[in-house]
C-alpha positions in Angstrom: 111.8 158.2 100.8 114.9 158.0 98.7 117.7 155.8 99.1 120.2 157.2 101.7 117.7 159.8 103.0 116.5 160.0 106.6 113.0 161.0 107.9 113.2 164.7 108.6 112.2 164.4 112.2 115.1 162.2 113.0 118.2 163.9 111.7 118.9 167.5 112.4 121.7 169.4 110.7 124.2 171.0 113.2 126.7 173.6 112.1 129.7 174.5 114.3 132.2 177.3 113.8 135.6 175.7 113.7 137.0 178.4 115.8 134.6 177.3 118.5 136.3 173.7 118.7 139.0 173.0 121.3 140.8 169.7 121.9 140.6 169.4 125.7 142.3 165.9 126.1 145.0 164.0 124.0 147.2 161.2 125.5 147.7 157.5 125.9 145.0 157.4 128.9 142.8 159.2 131.2 144.2 162.0 133.3 147.2 162.6 130.9 148.4 165.8 129.6 148.6 166.5 125.8 152.1 165.0 125.7 153.1 162.3 123.2 154.7 159.2 124.5 158.4 159.5 125.5 161.0 158.2 123.2 163.7 157.9 125.6 163.8 157.0 129.4 162.6 153.8 131.3 159.1 154.2 129.8 160.4 154.6 126.3 162.7 151.6 126.7 159.6 149.5 128.3 157.4 150.6 125.4 159.9 149.4 122.8 160.5 146.0 124.2 156.9 145.4 126.1 156.1 142.4 124.0 159.4 140.7 124.5 159.3 141.6 128.2 155.6 140.1 128.5 156.7 136.9 126.7 159.6 136.4 129.0 157.4 136.9 131.8 154.7 134.7 130.5 157.3 132.0 130.0 158.9 132.5 133.6 155.2 132.0 135.0 154.5 129.0 133.0 157.6 127.5 134.4 156.5 128.4 137.8 153.2 126.8 137.1 154.7 123.6 135.9 157.2 123.3 138.7 154.7 123.1 141.5 154.3 126.7 142.8 151.0 127.4 144.3 148.4 127.5 141.4 145.9 129.5 143.6 148.8 132.1 144.5 149.8 132.4 140.7 146.1 132.7 139.6 145.5 135.4 142.4 148.5 137.4 141.1 147.2 137.2 137.5 143.8 138.3 138.4 145.2 141.3 140.6 147.5 142.3 137.8 144.7 142.4 135.1 142.2 144.3 137.5 144.9 146.9 138.5 145.9 147.4 134.8 142.3 148.2 134.0 141.3 149.9 137.1 144.3 151.4 138.9 146.6 152.3 136.2 144.4 154.8 134.4 144.1 156.9 137.5 148.3 157.2 137.7 149.9 159.5 135.4 153.4 158.0 135.2 154.0 156.6 131.7 156.6 154.2 132.8 154.0 152.7 135.5 151.6 152.3 132.5 154.2 150.5 130.6 155.0 148.1 133.4 151.1 147.7 134.1 150.8 146.6 130.4 153.6 144.2 130.6 152.4 142.4 133.5 148.8 142.2 132.4 149.7 141.2 128.8 151.9 138.4 130.3 148.8 137.0 132.4 146.8 136.9 129.4 149.5 135.0 127.3 149.7 132.6 130.2 145.9 132.2 130.2 145.8 131.7 126.2 148.8 129.3 126.4 147.0 127.2 129.2 143.7 127.0 127.2 145.7 126.0 123.9 147.5 123.2 126.0 144.3 121.9 127.3 142.7 122.0 123.7 146.0 120.3 122.2 146.3 117.6 124.8 142.5 116.8 124.6 142.8 116.6 120.9 145.9 114.3 121.2 144.2 112.1 123.7 141.2 111.8 121.4 143.2 110.8 118.5 145.3 108.3 120.4 142.1 106.9 121.8 140.6 106.6 118.5 143.8 104.8 117.1 144.1 102.3 120.0 140.3 101.6 120.0 139.0 102.1 116.5 135.3 101.7 116.1 134.3 99.5 113.2 
């Protein structure tokens, strides 16, 4: 068998007349019509500024976390926000709702990544400080 060839029994050639092909679904999520994302309105504005909005929301949540707001409540909200984004949002047709859901879910991911980085950083700093205070000979 030559290079780049397949056994005859595995691959079959299928020819399709281009006039028989139809695009039945185009959009940004399941259940949407074939419309493109809106440029104006609330949804368009949210789309343009969603990274900034998620960053500000993540910063606000980190401040709440640091000031003693219930960690269990914040964690429950984060889990619900991400779960809703992946399970509920695809069933809703509103472009604006999709953008709001994305901003809230991405903010939760930013907070989670920030917390992991904080733990790693503080562990590394504590390790290096411990090594400089008690050097092994």
